[in-house]
N, C-alpha and C positions, 0 to 999 in steps of 0.2 A: 504493499500500500504505499503511495507516494504522499508526501507531505504537501498540503495546500500552500500555494504561493501567497503569502500574506500581503505582499504589495499589490498583487492583482485583486485580492479580496478588498483592500482598501479603495482601490480605484472603482470597483463595483459599488462599494458602499456609497462613495461620493456620487456616483451617477444616479443611484437609488434615492438619495437625499435631495439631490438638486432638481429632479424632474426634468432633466435636460437630455437632448440627444445630440449634443455637439462634440462629444469625446470619440475621437477616431482611434482605432486599435487594430492590429493585425495579429492573429493567433495561428499557432499550428496545433491541430488536434486530430488525432487518428491519422495522421499523414496528410491531411488536407490543410491547405492555407486559406484562412477566411479573413477578409479585410472589409472594414466599414465602420459605421458609427454605432456606438452604444446607446441604448435607450433604457430607461427605467422599465422594470417588468410590467407595471401597470399600463404604461403607455404602449409597450410592445403588445401585450395582450389585447388591448382595445383595438389596435390597427389590425392584428390578425383576425380578430372577431369581426371587424368591419369587412374585410376582405371575403371572409367565409360567408358572411350574411348576404353579400351580393351575389353569391354563386347559386345557380339553380340546383346543382348537385350536392353542395357541401354546406348549405345554409344551416342544417341541423347541428353541425359541429361548432357553430359560432358561440353558442352558450357555454361551452366548455371553457372557452378562453375568457369570456367576460366574467365567468364565476371564479372565485378563488384568488382575486387580485388583491385581497386585503393584506395589511402589513403582516409580516412573518417575523417570528422571534428568531434571533441568532443572525450570523453574517450571511451575506449573499452566497448562494451556491452555484449560480449560473450567470453567464453573460448573456445579454439579449441585444442582438445586432439588428440594426434597422438600415436599410439601403446598403446591405452587405453583398459581397460577391465571393465566391469560391474561386481562387486563382488556379488556372489550369493552363500551363505553358504561357502563351502570350495573350490569353483572353481571360476575362471574368465571367463567371456564370452565376446568375443571369446578368446580362449587360445592364439591365435597369436596376438591379439590386434586389435582394431578398430579405426575408425575415428569418434569422437563425438564432437558436437557443443552444448555447454551448456550456457544458459543465466545466466549471473552473478546475476541478480535479483532474480532468482529462486533457488540459492545455499543457503541451510539452515546451513551448516557447512562445514568446510574444514580443512586440515592439510597438511603441507608440506611433500613431499615424496610420493613414489609410494608404496602402501601397497601390500605386497606380499601375496600369498596365497598357501596353500598346502594341498593336499589330503592324506598326510601321517600321 
């Protein structure tokens, strides 16, 4: 069992307390590189819920994300990425950015900032 990176937990705690989605971060987890902006969990859940509610096939899942967003005891256990991309070679997937939830315990490396990519 690996030890949780307390600095990363502190960053997550500040994002949660600030209700801001301006902090950019790039992480390596499970061999994937994810880059984008962090969002507080409540903001992330709300946005995912809205996207699902607009879907003809997935609307029933919307309530799962809108429920349970109340304050939790203890330090944050996950990072919530908004406008994020998985970097694969010279491209980011999806190009427009996605919504990712990553366990802090599963992050093997990270850096401040949003890593850009280019196919030029």
